[in-house]
N, C-alpha and C positions, 0 to 999 in steps of 0.2 A: 848649475841651476840655483836660483836664489828663491827662497821662500819668505813669506811674511814672518814677522817676529812671533815666536811661540807665545801663546796666551798664558796668563798667570795660572788659571786652573790646571793647564797641562803641566806646567813646571811644578806646581804644587803636587800634582798626581805622582810625578816621578819621585819627589821628595817623600811622599807618604808611602809609596810602594817600598822604597828602600828603608823607610822607618820600620815597616812591618817585617821586612826581610832581616833587618838588624835585630829585631826583637827575637824572632824564632832562632836565628843563627846564634845569637849570644846566649839565649836560654839553653839551647842544646849543648853548645860547646862548653858553657860554664858549669852546668849542673849534671849532665848525663853520667860522666865518669864518677863524680861524687855520689850520685844517686845509686849507681851500680855497686860501689864499694861500701858506702856508709848506710844505705837504706835497704837495698836488695841483698847486701852482704855477699856479693860475688867477689871472688879473689881478684886482686888488682891485675895480675897478669892476664886472666881470662877476660876481665872487663875491658881492658885496653885492647885486647885482641879482637873482641867483638866490634869495638868502635873503629879500630884501624882497618879491619877487613871491609866493613861497610863503607868507610870513607874511600878506600881503594876502589871498591865497586862503583861508588859514586863518581870517582875520578875517571874511571874507565868509560862509564856510560855518558859522560859529558860530551866527548867528541862524537860518539855514536848518535846521540839524540840531536846534536848540532848539525851533523851531516844530513839527517832526515829533514830537519827544519829548513836548511838551506836549499833543499831540492824539492820542496813542495809548497803549496799554498792552501790556506783554508778557503772556504766558499766566498768569503768577503775579499779575497785577494791578498790578505795579510799572512805573514808567516810567524810572527812573534806574539802579537798582542793577545790572541785567544788563549795562549798558554797560561795567562794569569788566573784562569779558573783552577789551576793546580793548587791554589791557596786553600781550597776546601779540603782535599785529601791531606794536605799538610797538617791542618788543624786536627783532623781525626787521628792521624798518626802520632801527633804530639802526646795526646792523652794515652794512647796505647803504649807508647815508649816509656812513660813514667808511671807504669803499673808494675807492681811486684808480682812476679810469677814463680818465685821460689829459687833456691840455690841448687836444686837438682838438675839433672840433664835436661829434662823437659823445660824447666824454667829458663835455663841458659839458652836453649834453642829458641824459645819464644822471644826472649830479649833480643837475640840476634835477628830473628825474622822481622820483628816490628821495626827495628832500626834499618834493616836492609830495605824493606818496602818503603819506608819514609824517604829514603834517598832518591827514589824515582820522581815523585812530584817535586821534591826540593830541587832536583836538577832542572826540571822543566821550568820551574819558577825562576830560578837564577838565569836560565837561558833567555827567558823573556825580558826580565828587567834590565839585563845588560845589553842584549841585542837591540832593544827598542831605542836606547839612547843614540845609537848610530843611524837607525832608520827614521827617527823623528825629523831629521833635517840634514842636508848635506853641507850646511854652513858651519864653518869652524867655530864662530862665535856662539852659535846656538848650542853646539856640542860642549863647549866650555861651560856655558850657563847650565845646561842639563847635568853635566858632571858635578858641578858645584851644588846644585839642588839635591842631586842624588846622594852625594857625599854627606851633605848636611842632614838629609833625612836619615841616612844610615847611622850617623853620629847620634841623633836624637833617639833612634831605635835602640842603640847600645846603651844610651843614658837611661831610657825607660827600663830596660832589662837589668842594668847594673844597679840602679837606685831602688826600684820598687819591688822587684821579684823576690830577692832574698828576704827582705822584711815580711813580704806577704806569705812566703812559704813558711817562715818561722812562726809568724803570727797565727796562721790557720792551723799549723801543726800543734801549737801550744808548747810552752817551755816549762821544764821542771825547775826545782830550786837551784840546780847547778847550771841552768841555761841550755840544757840538752833538749832537743825536740821530742815531744811525747808521741805524736802521730805524724812522722815525716811523710808517709805515703799520702795522707790526705792533703798535706801542704803542697806537695809537688803536683798532685793531680789538679788542684785548683789553679796553681801557677801555669801549668801546661794548657789548661782550658782557656785561660785568659790570654795567653800568648797566641793561641790559635785564633781566637776571636779578633784580635788586633790584626793578624795577618789577612784574614778574610776581608775585613772592612777597608783596610788601606789598599789592598790589591784591586778590589773591585772599583774603588774610586778612580784609580789610574786607568782601569779598563774603559770606563765610560768617559774619560776626559782626553785620552791620548789618541794619536793617529800616526800611522806609518806613511811617510812621504817619499821615502827613497825606495824605488822598486827596480827590479831587473827582470830580464827574460829568463825563465827557468825551463824553456823548452828543451834545452840540452843539459841534462843532469850531470853533475860531476861526481863520480864514484867516491866512496869514502877513502879508499886507499890512495886515489889520486889527490884528494884534498890534503891528506896527511903529507904526501910527497911534496906537493906545492909549498905548503907552509914550512916544512922542515928544511927546505932548500933556501929559505929566506933567512939570512944571517941575523937581521934585526929581530926577527921573531924568536930565534933560538936564544939570543941574549936575554930577551924579555922573559922567556921561560925560566932561565936560571935565576933571575931576580925574583920571580914570583914564587919559586920554591922556598927561597930564604924568607920572603914576605909571609909565606904560610906558617913559618916557625913563630913569627911575632904574634899572629892571631892566636896561636895555641898557648903562648906564654900568658896572655891576658886571660883567656878563657879556661884553659885546662889547669893552670898552675896557681893563679891568684887566690882561689878559694882555699886550696890546700895550704898555701903559704900563710894566709891570715889565720887559718885554724890551727896549724901545727907548729909554725915557726915563731910567730909573735903571739900566739895563743889569744887572738882576738877575732873570732869568727864573725862577730857582729859588725865589724868594720869592713868586711869584704866588699859590700856594696859601695862604700865610700871610696875604697881603693880603686875599684873598677870604674867608678864615676870620674876619678881623676884622669883616666885614659880618655874618656869622652870629653872632658873639659879641654884637654890638649887638642883634640880634633876640632872642637867648636871654636877655639881660640884662633885657629888657622884659617877658618872659612872666609873671613873678610879680607885676608891678606894673601892667600895663596895665588890668586890671579894677578895681584900686583907684583908679587915676587917673580912670577912667571914672565910677565911683560918686561920686567927690569933685567932679569938675569938669564932667562931661558931655561929649558927643562933640565939640562945636565947640571947646571949650578944649583938649581933648586933641590935636585936629588942629593947633591953633595951637602947642602945645608941640612937636609933631613937626616942623612946618615951621620953627620957630625953630632947632631943633637942626640941621636940614638946611642952613639958611642959614649958620649959624656955621661948620659943617664945610666948606661950599663956599668961603667967603671965606678961611679958613685955607689950604685947598688951593691956591687961586689965588695967594696971597702966597708960599707956600713950596713951589711945585709940584715943584721938582727936588730937594727934600730928602727923605731916606729916610722920615721920619715922615709926610709929607704924604698919601700914599695910605691909610695906616692911619687917619688922622683922618677923611678923606672917607668911607671904607668903613664905619667905625664909626658915623659920623653918619647915613649912609644906612640902616644896619641899625636903629638906634634910632628914627629918624624915621619910616621907612616902616612899621615894625611898629605904631607907635601909629596911624598913618593907616589901615593895612590893616584892623585890627580894627574901627575906627569905621565905615569904609565898608562892611564886611561887615554890621554891624548895620543901617546905613542901607538897604542893599540888601534885607535881609530885610523891613524895614518897607515899602519900596516894593512888594515882591512881595505882601505881605499886603493893602496898600491897593488895588492893582490887582485882585487876586483877589476881594476883597470887592465891588468895584464891578462886576466882570464876571461873578461867579458861577462862575468857573473859575480854577484856579491857572495861572500863567504863569512858574513858577520857571525853566525852561530859557531862555525868552526874556529875562527880566530879567538873568540871569547872563551869558548869552552875547552879548547885544548890548553889555553893558558890557565884556566881554573882547574883543569885536570892536574897540572903540575903543582899549583898552589895547594891543592888538597892533598897531594902526595906529601908535601912538607908538613901539613897538619897531621896526617896519618902517622908519619914517621915520628914526630915528637910526642904524639899521644901514646903510641906504642912504647916509646922510650920511657915515658913517665910511668906507665904500668909496670915495666920491668924494674925500674928504679924503686918503686914502692914495694914491689914483691920481694926483691932481693936485698932491700935495706930493712926488712922486717917490719914493714908498715902493717898495722892492724886497724881496720876501720871502726872497730868496736871500742878502741882505746881513746881516751881523751888526750893523753900525752903519748907522743910517739918517741921511739928510741932516737938517740943522737944521730945515728947513721942515716935515718930517713930524713930528718930535719936538714942535715948537711947536704944530702943529695938534692933535695928540692931547691935549696938556695943556689947550689953550683949550676944546676941545669938552667935555672932561670937566668942567672947573670951571664954565664959563659955563652949560652945560646944567643942571647941578645947581642952580646959583643961580637961574636963571630958573624952573625947575620948582618949586622950593620956594616962591618968592614967589607964583607963579601958583596953586598949590594953596591957599595961605593966603587969597588974595583970593577965590577961588571958594567956599571953605568958608563965607565970610561970607554967602553967598546961600542956604545950606542951612537948611531948617526941621527941625531935629533934635529930636524929642520923646523925651526920656529918661525920662519918668515911668513908662512901662511896665516898664522894666528896673531901676529903682533900688529 
């Protein structure tokens, strides 16, 4: 079935929704662990456990909610678009998460509960914005276009979060003569409220401009266990899962580690936003060329190019880890490499969805997307938990301006070695993918 070309407002809506998603995702991933350890003064091991358990819960509820979405319809006949209303509870939860409740048992429980609850609307929101790209049109060119717009919007969302939020937090908190924040709680509350507002505005714009055009008959529902069995019997799907676990490590390097690295390794916390912005610049630089590279080389070779860039950046970082330029090189390499890989995996995910849907007679967009994000989040949870353990057992103290050598060395090694291992792993796994590019060229 061929549809008319998607309108500019609709494409813009997908870009804006991913912009808002990039803002809240980056804000939480970048600052929450830092907020727990340095502002709420929760011990690193406990703080990372809170985050990891909530992320695992989020990962588990991904396929559960996706199965429900695939087997029901809202009154307007759609199954994804109305879920964008989840942006409002996301905004509320953001403010609650960045509130200090104390370091006692009650405070720790409240910190866990607020983050645990936050992961429910965030799952619904992610389910909507990813599933809708496949339901907007059955045409491969439209999907490439939407993926590019969405990727670009996500990049600008990361840019907004990386560039403006750290200066805003520090500015609102106020700085003493040594550059330390005077009232960090106030700074993070204002930042969280602003991030929530951006999520609401961008998501509702997409809600009123988008449309679902790909429909299926859901008279015969596919049980959750059967959905999982169908997907896990697909070899291509399983290889994608392994790649996305490693991809989840990369997102954690940028968000969970960059701020600690700038603050304690090179002792320049003020440039954290600039370092993270380098990652965004790498993504944006690839937006005009990723489709051209795809048409010229195909998916597998583009992934190989991306992993080569990631490997080179990781090696340079490990060699010159304590030099000022090292984090910029690593972040730029991650931005460039992961953008190339992301778009190719997005196309592969759409192909898997179409193939499974054709064989089963019903679409499983939500399950395909969210089972994959389940595994990606497991990678995120794993590395976040590892960071907490590293900080705890390398004698990190959030109240100290200068950390012991053991903590500094551990942060450097985990950043560089993880990036290197993940890049090589993604390349090896991509060799096992059967990517048919004929339909899109």
